[in-house]
N, C-alpha and C positions, 0 to 999 in steps of 0.2 A: 438297795441300801437298807441296812438295819437301823431302825430308829430307836433302838434301846440304848440308854446311856445310864451309867451308874451315877447316883446323886453326887458322890464325891468328885467325879470327873466334871460334872456340870458346875459344881461349886468352884472348882479351880478355874474353869472358863469364865465364870461370873466375876471372880476375883481379878482376873486379868482385865476384863472389861472395865471394872471399877478403877483400875490404875490408868486407863486410857480415856476416861470421860472427864471433860472439863467442868461439867455441871456437878458441883460439890454435893448437892442434895441427892442427885441420882447416884453418884459414886458411893455415898454413904449407904444408901438403900441397897445397892448391889452388894457391897461388902458385908452388911449385916445379914442379908438373906443367904449369901454364899456361906457365911460362917454357920448359920443354922442348918442349911442344907447339907453341909458336910457331915453332920451327925445323924442324918437319916440312915436307917438300917444298921446303926452301930449299937452295941450294948449300952443301955442307959441313954441312948440318943432319943431324938424326937421322932415323931411319926409324921408322915405326909399330911395326915388329918389335923395336925397341930398348926398348920399354916392356914391363914384365913383365905377367903376366896380371891381377894385382890392380889395377895402374894403368890398364890398358886398360878393365877393368870400371868403374872409377871415372870415367874420361873419358867412356865411353859413357853412364853415368848422368847426367853433367853435360849431355851432348848431349840426352838426353831432356828434362831440365829446360828447356834452351834452347828446344826446340820447343813446350813447354807454355806458355811465356810469352806 
């Protein structure tokens, strides 16, 4: 299995997760991170290094969930 995923694809997955979470705080966090992640590798977008350590860890955990599906 290839564990490479485009940031925009992971962002869409996280946005879908946000819609299915009952915890509003978690849903908001997922939505905000997915919105930021969508602009990685885009012209004038943000860089992976612009995320703090906590957010990177959260995003990587979402990527693990993506590959488990």
